Residue, then its C-alpha position, 0 to 999 in steps of 0.5 A: l418770467e425773469v428770474i429775480p437777482a439774488s433770489p433762491a432761484e438765481e442762487a440755484g442757477l436757474r436762468d431766465d430762458d429756462i422753462i420749469v416743467s416739473i415741481d417735485h417730480a409732478s408735471i405742471a403741463h396742465l396747470p394754471p400759473e397761479d396753481a404752479a406758483n402756489r406749489l413754488q411756495g413753501p416755508d422758509g429753509t425747506s427745499v423744492t426740486l425744479g424740472i427745467d427745460r433748458q434749451g431742449e436739455l432736461r435737468e433738475i435743480v434744487v431750490t431752497r426757499r426764502e423770503i423774498v422782496v421785491l422792490 
């Protein structure tokens, strides 16, 4: 999917071609997409650590949650 402009993910450095492989150090390889999306949600101001695969290189990005409005 695409990173939403001006979203917490974009501000943390996530890119459109990144593949999320873990959420808070737990693999999401065998989770349905809805379950993975639910793990990304949480109270505003809390953080979530995303393990990402960026063109074969694994890295972690910490995203601070906040409500976003998609128009």
